[in-house]
C-alpha positions in Angstrom: 6.2 -31.0 337.4 8.0 -28.2 335.6 4.8 -27.0 334.0 3.1 -26.9 337.3 5.9 -24.8 338.8 5.7 -22.4 335.8 2.0 -22.0 336.3 2.3 -21.4 340.1 5.1 -18.8 339.4 3.1 -17.0 336.9 0.0 -16.9 339.0 2.0 -15.5 341.8 3.3 -12.8 339.4 -0.3 -11.9 338.6 -1.1 -11.3 342.3 -4.6 -12.6 342.1 -5.5 -13.7 345.6 -9.3 -14.4 345.4 -9.3 -16.0 348.9 -8.5 -12.7 350.5 -11.8 -11.1 349.4 -14.2 -11.2 352.3 -17.3 -11.8 350.1 -18.5 -11.8 346.6 -19.2 -8.4 345.2 -22.8 -7.7 344.4 -24.2 -8.9 341.1 -27.8 -8.5 342.1 -29.5 -6.1 344.6 -27.0 -3.9 346.6 -27.1 -0.8 348.9 -25.9 2.5 347.6 -23.6 4.7 349.5 -24.9 7.6 351.5 -25.3 10.8 349.8 -22.8 13.4 351.4 -24.5 16.4 349.9 -27.4 18.6 351.4 -30.8 17.8 349.8 -34.3 18.9 349.9 -35.7 18.9 353.5 -38.4 16.7 354.9 -40.6 19.7 355.1 -40.2 20.3 351.4 -41.1 16.7 350.6 -44.0 16.7 353.0 -45.5 19.8 351.0 -46.0 17.7 348.0 -49.8 17.6 347.1 -49.4 14.0 345.7 -47.4 11.4 347.5 -45.9 9.8 344.4 -45.5 11.2 340.9 -44.3 9.8 337.6 -43.3 11.9 334.6 -41.1 11.8 331.5 -37.9 13.6 332.0 -34.8 14.2 329.9 -31.8 12.0 329.0 -29.6 15.1 329.4 -30.1 15.3 333.1 -28.8 13.2 336.0 -31.6 13.6 338.5 -30.4 13.9 342.1 -31.5 11.2 344.6 -33.0 13.2 347.5 -34.1 16.4 345.7 -37.6 16.9 344.2 -37.0 16.9 340.4 -37.6 20.0 338.5 -39.6 18.6 335.5 -42.5 19.6 333.4 -45.1 16.9 334.2 -45.7 14.9 331.0 -47.2 11.4 330.5 -46.2 11.1 326.8 -42.8 10.9 325.1 -42.3 10.9 321.4 -39.2 9.9 319.5 -38.0 9.2 316.0 -35.7 6.4 314.9 -34.3 4.8 311.8 -35.0 1.2 311.3 -32.3 -0.7 313.2 -31.7 2.2 315.7 -31.6 2.1 319.4 -33.5 5.1 321.1 -33.5 6.1 324.7 -35.9 8.0 327.0 -35.8 8.8 330.7 -38.7 8.9 333.1 -38.5 10.1 336.6 -40.5 9.0 339.7 -40.4 10.8 343.0 -42.1 9.7 346.2 -42.8 11.2 349.6 -43.9 7.8 351.1 -41.8 5.3 349.3 -42.8 2.2 347.3 -42.2 -1.4 348.3 -41.3 -3.9 345.6 -41.5 -1.5 342.8 -41.3 -2.9 339.3 -41.4 -1.6 335.7 -43.4 -3.2 332.8 -43.2 -2.2 329.2 -45.7 -3.1 326.6 -45.2 -4.0 322.9 -45.4 -1.0 320.6 -48.3 -1.2 318.1 -49.2 0.6 314.8 -52.3 -1.1 313.6 -51.4 -4.6 312.9 -47.7 -3.9 312.9 -45.9 -4.6 316.2 -42.5 -3.9 317.8 -42.4 -6.7 320.4 -42.0 -6.1 324.0 -38.7 -8.1 323.9 -37.3 -5.2 321.9 -38.1 -2.7 324.8 -36.2 -2.6 328.1 -36.6 -0.4 331.1 -34.1 -0.1 333.9 -34.0 1.6 337.4 -31.2 4.1 337.3 -28.9 3.6 340.3 -26.5 6.1 342.0 -22.8 5.8 342.3 -20.3 8.1 344.2 -18.3 10.5 342.0 -15.9 13.3 342.7 -14.8 16.3 340.5 -12.2 17.8 338.1 -8.8 18.8 339.4 -8.7 22.1 341.4 -7.7 24.1 338.3 -10.8 22.7 336.5 -8.7 21.9 333.4 -8.9 18.1 333.6 -9.0 15.1 335.7 -5.5 13.7 335.8 -3.3 13.1 338.8 -3.1 11.3 342.2 -6.1 11.6 344.5 -5.5 9.0 347.2 -7.4 11.0 349.9 -11.0 11.0 348.8 -11.8 13.6 351.4 -9.8 16.2 349.5 -12.1 15.9 346.5 -15.6 17.0 346.5 -17.8 13.9 346.2 -21.5 13.4 345.5 -23.9 10.7 344.4 -24.8 10.8 340.8 -27.4 8.8 338.6 -25.5 6.6 336.1 -25.9 2.8 336.6 -28.7 1.0 334.5 -29.7 -1.7 336.9 -30.5 -5.3 335.9 -32.5 -5.8 339.1 -36.2 -5.7 338.2 -37.9 -5.3 341.6 -36.7 -2.9 344.3 -37.8 -0.8 347.1 -37.8 2.9 346.5 -37.1 5.0 349.7 -39.4 7.6 351.0 -38.4 11.1 350.0 -36.4 10.0 347.1 -36.2 10.3 343.3 -35.9 7.3 341.1 -35.0 7.7 337.4 -36.1 5.1 335.0 -34.3 4.5 331.6 -36.3 3.3 328.6 -34.6 1.7 325.6 -36.3 0.7 322.4 -34.3 -1.3 319.8 -36.2 -0.9 316.5 -36.2 -3.9 314.3 -34.7 -3.5 310.9 -37.7 -4.9 309.3 -40.1 -2.6 311.1 -42.7 -0.9 308.9 -42.4 2.8 308.9 -44.9 4.7 310.9 -45.8 5.7 314.4 -45.8 3.0 317.1 -47.3 3.4 320.6 -46.7 1.7 323.9 -46.9 2.1 327.6 -44.5 2.0 330.6 -46.1 1.0 333.8 -44.7 1.2 337.4 -46.4 -1.0 340.1 -45.6 -1.9 343.7 -47.2 -3.0 346.9 -50.0 -0.8 348.2 -49.5 1.5 345.2 -51.7 2.1 342.3 -50.2 1.4 338.9 -48.7 4.5 337.3 -48.5 4.7 333.5 -46.6 6.7 330.9 -47.3 6.6 327.1 -44.5 6.6 324.6 -44.3 6.8 320.8 -41.6 6.0 318.3 -42.0 7.2 314.8 -40.0 4.7 312.6 -38.5 6.4 309.6 -37.9 5.0 306.1 -34.1 4.9 306.5 -32.3 1.9 307.9 -29.2 1.8 310.0 -26.8 -1.0 309.1 -25.6 -3.5 311.7 -23.0 -2.2 314.0 -20.2 -4.4 312.5 -20.7 -2.7 309.2 -20.5 0.9 310.5 -17.8 3.1 309.0 -16.7 4.3 312.4 -13.6 2.7 314.0 -14.4 2.3 317.7 -11.5 1.2 320.0 -12.5 1.0 323.7 -9.8 -1.1 325.6 -11.0 -4.2 327.4 -9.7 -5.4 330.7 -10.3 -9.2 331.3 -8.3 -9.2 334.6 -10.8 -6.8 336.2 -13.7 -9.3 335.3 -11.8 -12.2 337.0 -11.3 -10.2 340.2 -14.7 -8.9 340.5 -16.5 -12.1 339.7 -13.9 -14.1 341.8 -13.3 -16.7 339.1 -9.9 -18.2 338.0 -8.3 -16.4 335.1 -9.2 -17.9 331.7 -11.5 -20.5 333.2 -14.9 -21.2 331.5 -16.5 -19.2 334.4 -14.3 -16.2 333.4 -15.3 -16.3 329.8 -19.0 -16.8 330.9 -18.7 -13.6 332.8 -17.0 -11.7 330.0 -19.4 -12.8 327.3 -22.2 -10.3 327.8 -19.8 -7.5 328.5 -18.0 -8.0 325.3 -21.2 -8.4 323.3 -22.3 -4.9 324.6 -19.1 -3.6 322.9 -19.8 -5.6 319.7 -23.3 -4.1 319.6 -21.7 -0.6 319.7 -19.4 -1.4 316.7 -16.2 -2.2 318.6 -13.4 -3.0 316.1 -10.3 -3.8 318.3 -9.3 -6.7 320.6 -7.0 -5.5 323.4 -4.2 -8.0 324.0 -1.3 -7.6 326.5 1.8 -9.3 325.5 3.9 -8.4 328.6 3.6 -8.1 332.3 2.2 -4.7 333.5 2.4 -2.9 330.3 1.1 0.2 332.1 2.9 -0.4 335.4 -0.3 -1.5 337.2 -2.1 1.8 336.7 -5.5 0.2 337.0 -7.0 -1.6 340.0 -6.4 -4.9 338.1 -3.2 -4.7 336.2 -2.7 -6.5 332.9 -0.6 -9.6 332.7 1.2 -11.1 329.7 -1.0 -13.3 327.5 2.1 -14.9 326.2 4.5 -17.0 328.4 8.1 -16.5 327.7 10.5 -19.3 328.6 14.3 -19.0 328.4 15.6 -22.6 328.1 18.7 -23.9 329.8 20.6 -23.6 326.5 19.8 -19.9 326.3 17.2 -20.1 323.5 13.6 -19.0 323.8 10.3 -20.9 323.8 6.9 -19.1 323.7 3.5 -20.3 324.8 0.5 -18.7 323.3 -2.3 -20.6 324.9 -3.8 -17.7 326.7 -3.5 -15.3 323.9 -5.1 -17.8 321.5 -8.0 -18.5 323.8 -8.7 -14.8 324.3 -8.5 -13.8 320.6 -10.5 -16.8 319.6 -13.2 -15.9 322.1 -13.4 -12.4 320.9 -13.4 -13.2 317.3 -15.5 -16.4 317.1 -17.9 -15.9 319.9 -18.2 -12.0 320.2 -17.6 -11.1 316.5 -14.9 -8.4 317.1 -12.3 -9.2 314.6 -10.9 -6.2 312.7 -7.7 -5.7 314.6 -5.7 -7.3 317.5 -3.9 -4.6 319.3 -0.9 -6.0 321.2 0.5 -3.9 324.0 3.2 -3.0 324.5 6.9 -3.0 323.6 7.5 0.2 325.5 5.9 -0.1 328.9 6.0 2.7 331.5 8.5 0.7 333.6 11.1 -0.7 331.2 11.2 -4.1 333.0 10.5 -7.3 331.1 9.6 -10.7 332.5 10.4 -14.3 331.5 10.5 -17.7 333.1 14.1 -18.9 333.4 14.6 -22.7 333.3 18.1 -22.4 334.6 17.0 -20.8 337.9 13.4 -22.1 338.1 12.3 -18.5 338.6 10.5 -15.7 337.0 13.3 -13.1 336.1 13.2 -9.6 334.8 15.3 -7.8 332.3 15.8 -4.0 332.8 16.5 -2.5 329.3 15.3 0.1 326.9 14.8 0.7 323.3 18.1 1.1 321.5 20.0 -1.4 323.8 21.1 -4.9 322.6 19.2 -6.7 325.4 16.1 -5.0 324.3 16.6 -6.0 320.7 17.3 -9.5 321.7 14.4 -9.9 324.1 11.9 -8.5 321.6 13.4 -9.5 318.3 13.4 -13.2 319.2 9.8 -13.0 320.3 8.5 -11.1 317.4 10.0 -13.5 314.9 8.3 -16.4 316.6 5.1 -14.3 317.2 4.9 -13.6 313.4 5.3 -17.3 312.7 2.5 -18.1 315.1 0.1 -15.4 313.8 0.5 -16.5 310.2 -0.1 -20.1 311.3 -3.4 -19.0 313.0 -4.3 -16.8 310.0 -4.2 -13.7 312.1 -1.0 -11.8 311.0 -2.9 -9.3 308.8 -5.1 -8.4 311.6 -2.5 -7.9 314.3 -0.7 -4.7 315.3 2.2 -4.2 317.7 0.8 -1.3 319.7 2.2 1.3 322.0 0.8 4.4 323.7 2.1 7.8 324.7 5.7 6.9 324.3 8.5 9.4 323.3 9.4 9.6 319.6 13.0 8.4 319.9 11.9 5.3 321.8 9.3 4.6 319.2 11.9 4.9 316.5 14.1 2.2 318.2 11.1 -0.1 318.8 10.1 0.2 315.1 13.5 -0.8 314.1 13.2 -4.0 316.1 9.8 -4.8 314.8 10.9 -4.2 311.1 13.9 -6.3 311.6 11.8 -9.2 313.0 9.3 -8.9 310.2 9.0 -5.9 307.9 5.3 -6.8 307.3 4.2 -6.3 310.8 1.5 -3.5 311.4 2.5 -1.0 314.1 0.1 1.2 316.2 0.6 4.2 318.4 -1.9 6.2 320.7 0.0 9.3 321.3 1.3 12.6 319.9 1.6 13.0 316.2 5.3 12.7 315.0 5.9 13.3 311.3 9.2 11.4 311.6 7.4 8.0 312.2 3.8 8.5 311.2 4.4 6.6 307.8 5.4 3.5 309.8 2.2 3.5 311.8 -0.8 1.5 310.3 -2.9 2.8 313.2 -2.3 6.3 314.8 -4.6 7.8 317.4 -3.7 11.3 318.5 -5.0 13.3 321.4 -8.2 15.4 321.4 -7.4 19.0 320.2 -4.6 17.7 317.9 -5.1 17.4 314.1 -3.6 15.5 311.3 -2.2 17.7 308.5 -4.7 17.5 305.6 -2.1 16.0 303.2 -1.0 13.4 305.7 -4.6 12.3 306.4 -5.3 11.9 302.8 -2.2 9.9 302.2 -2.9 7.7 305.2 -6.4 7.0 303.7 -5.0 6.2 300.4 -2.8 3.5 302.1 -5.6 2.1 304.1 -4.1 3.3 307.4 -6.3 4.2 310.4 -6.3 7.7 311.9 -8.4 8.3 315.1 -8.6 10.6 318.1 -8.6 9.7 321.7 -9.6 11.3 325.0 -8.4 10.5 328.5 -8.3 12.1 331.9 -6.8 15.3 330.5 -10.0 16.7 329.0 -12.3 18.7 331.3 -14.7 18.6 328.3 -15.7 16.5 326.6 -15.4 13.5 328.8 -17.3 10.5 330.2 -16.6 11.0 333.9 -19.5 10.0 336.1 -20.0 13.7 336.7 -19.8 14.7 333.1 -22.9 15.9 331.3 -24.5 12.9 329.7 -24.6 14.4 326.2 -20.8 14.7 326.2 -20.4 11.0 325.5 -22.3 11.5 322.2 -20.5 14.8 321.6 -17.1 13.1 321.8 -17.6 10.6 319.0 -19.4 13.2 316.8 -16.3 15.3 317.3 -14.3 12.4 315.6 -16.4 12.7 312.5 -16.4 16.5 312.6 -12.6 16.6 312.9 -12.0 14.1 310.0 -10.8 11.2 312.0 -11.7 7.6 311.2 -12.9 7.0 314.7 -12.3 7.2 318.5 -10.2 5.5 321.1 -10.6 5.4 324.8 -8.1 3.6 327.1 -10.7 1.8 329.3 -14.2 0.6 329.2 -14.2 -1.9 332.1 -11.1 -1.3 334.3 -13.2 -1.4 337.4 -12.5 0.3 340.7 -12.5 -1.9 343.9 -16.3 -1.3 344.4 -17.5 -0.1 341.0 -21.2 -0.3 341.5 -21.1 2.0 344.5 -18.0 4.1 344.1 -16.5 5.3 340.8 -13.7 7.3 342.5 -10.2 6.0 341.9 -6.8 6.7 343.4 -5.8 8.5 340.3 -7.9 10.5 337.8 -11.4 11.8 338.1 -14.2 9.4 338.9 -15.5 7.3 336.1 -12.4 7.7 334.0 -11.6 3.9 334.1 -14.9 2.4 333.1 -18.4 3.0 331.5 -19.7 -0.5 331.6 -20.5 -1.8 335.2 -20.5 -5.4 336.5 -23.6 -7.4 335.9 -23.2 -6.4 333.2 -25.0 -3.1 333.6 -25.0 -0.3 331.1 -24.7 3.3 332.1 -26.2 6.6 331.1 -22.8 7.4 329.6 -22.5 4.3 327.6 -26.1 4.7 326.3 -25.4 8.2 325.2 -22.1 7.1 323.6 -24.1 4.6 321.6 -26.5 7.4 320.5 -23.5 9.3 319.2 -22.1 6.3 317.4 -25.4 5.8 315.6 -25.5 9.4 314.5 -22.0 9.1 313.3 -23.2 6.3 311.0 -26.2 8.3 309.8 -23.8 11.2 308.9 -21.7 8.6 306.8 -24.8 7.4 305.1 -26.4 10.8 304.4 -23.2 12.3 303.1 -23.1 9.7 300.4 -26.7 10.5 299.4 -27.4 14.2 299.9 -26.5 17.0 297.6 -26.7 20.7 297.3 -28.1 22.8 300.2 -29.2 19.7 302.2 -25.6 18.4 302.3 -24.2 21.9 303.0 -26.6 22.2 306.0 -25.6 18.8 307.4 -21.8 19.7 307.0 -22.3 23.1 308.8 -24.0 21.5 311.7 -21.5 18.6 312.0 -18.6 21.1 311.8 -19.6 22.7 315.1 -18.4 19.6 317.0 -14.8 20.7 317.2 -12.9 22.8 319.8 -13.1 25.8 317.4 -16.8 25.3 316.7 -17.5 24.9 320.3 -15.8 28.3 321.1 -17.9 30.0 318.6 -21.3 28.7 319.6 -23.2 29.5 322.7 -24.9 26.1 322.8 -24.3 23.3 325.4 -23.3 19.8 324.5 -26.8 18.6 324.8 -28.2 21.4 322.7 -25.6 20.6 320.0 -26.3 16.9 320.0 -30.1 17.4 320.0 -29.9 19.8 317.1 -27.9 17.4 315.0 -30.0 14.5 316.0 -33.2 16.2 314.8 -31.5 17.2 311.6 -30.3 13.7 310.8 -33.9 12.4 311.3 -35.4 15.1 309.0 -33.8 14.0 305.8 
């Protein structure tokens, strides 16, 4: 009976009321929101000499839904790839009359008797989502924006749909995203295939594409040198899919999402070890994966069932197992929950780092947590993690951690503080900040991780739904250029209330909270991020092989991907990314 009451109390604390949702959110076909922007007139569409056209376009462009696209008509796309690389292309279809039951077919790619199977090729209708804009000063995207009418909104192409057959409206543009995963055992050479669009009462339309497979081979993502840390939100998945937290249905829904992260080289598991570590800043707040119980005699008992289930899932089924980042000992609201046996209620302690109550609450837990982690064989992989907290608060928290177990790893995503950096196994600092050269070298010698992060603060580069697609690739390439070990972003799937249709949020610019959509569906942003991550690994490989002028040329080109380099060049993000990509494929 007592365990039943504890479960009910903790579920109430989590505020998950699935019954209040009027209907299941869409996982298949859905209706996009209306475009609030002016667009090409019916007269302009009616002047088209051909009712429907299909051409290759550019992955650097988000084609608008109701405007006739400005493209140079082309029926052939050519790309280059290392073996093991994933390459993208974008086609664009526009129609005056509409197409009923449109579908896309892709062929295998052939080179004589050598074949890249059609199963390695995918094509997706690109869907439109509502976005907004930067802050009024155009310097970033942080801050409350409750009234959507105050922020300029528009429909933008971003979602890579999983629905294979759909109607295309008259007088509209429909982008199509092509992705080719080149097998690692593919014979080098030029492979050719076709993309075909068909529909009721519409003649088939075909585009040709070629991929030149190069001699070099990209390692598997789990072996990349780059440290990628995109924070996961399992609570958003439970809400959207309307499944009980930590049920088999919940894990089934999360499985393909988390595998997308693993395929991108994700290194870190995001674990929450307290209720609302970020004061409920997302649509679906994080709860504690550890249950704290204060017994009648005043001693503590801890239940790790949820934590263990989550970590085992991510490690054993998904293959993400480098680091378990446990957030946070210093939340935004300094309120800490526990279940009190004496009162049969969930209670809260209001305390802060440096106070005895804080040391008691966390010290007791950390000692037991260390015991449990060692028992599971996870202690060396676990880091007690905090983000954007004041230095003095961090100092006090570090004291408590070290007193509990001096071998605990500690992480911070926040400003660089020389007073505490030696205590931090993993330190991620904001875009535009630098590690002193001697400090970075010393951290490398100790095996410590040093990365860079972006959030709502950066107008450029970013992965808002209105950001230029190439900025996603530029961001991670900047991490290599700046001498960081990798890149951190605070959210990959903290979905808005209706993420497939509306990426706007009550705080921060649209798209800041996620780049993977329910379904799961990838996005233009996530695919371009993946391109950048692959190029980061290419740089790592080539730097170990090239010498002399070739190495100097590579390093000069990479060095442009910094705030200083950006200020000196007249190139756009897409031009910089394209130039580097061509260079990497030329060696």
